N, C-alpha and C positions, 0 to 999 in steps of 0.2 A: 564771540563778540555779538553777534547777533542776539542770542539769548540774554546777553547781559543788558543789552540796549530795551530788549522788550520789559525784561524784568523792572530796569530803572523805570520805565514810562508806566508799568502797572504800579510801583508804589509811589511814586511822586504824583500822578496825574490819578490814572483809574486804568482798571483792568480792560476796560470795554476801548478805552483809548488805545492802550497797548495792543489789543488784538486787531485794531482795525487800522493801525499804521502801517504802511508798507514799508518794510526794510529791505533796499538793495544791497546786493554784495557788489563792492567797489574794486575789487582785485582782478586779475589777468584772467579774461574768459574767452574762451575759444571752443570750438567744435568739439574737440577732443575731451574737454572737461565741463561743458556746460550742463550735462544732464544729471552728473555727481553733484554738482553746485546747487543745482535748485532743487535737487531732493532733500536736501539738508534743513531740517526745522529751522524756523524763523528766518529764511532766506525768501523773499516774496519776488525778487526780482535781480536784473544787473543793471551796471552799467558800464555799457560796452565803450571801449575807446577805438583801438585802430581795428581790429575785427570787424566792425560795422562797415568798414571799407573793402570788405573781401567776400568772396563768394560765400564762404561758409556760414556768415551771418545770417542767412535762412535758418541754416542747421541750428543755431544759438535762439533764435526766435521760436522756432518749433519745438523747442526743450521747455518751453514755459507754460506751452499749452497742456493742461493736466486736465 
């Protein structure tokens, strides 16, 4: 879906806008899956829900530092 959104932005707006627009993952993110998700093409970050209230939130934040 992230690649589809980026392709739509490129075709409807411009390739530059498509590349510069952050697209976040809005599904369930936790310490055990965050590294796999952030490694996917076109995923620029997370929309973190309940995990932000747990100690594992620090691991989720650390996974985005590339």
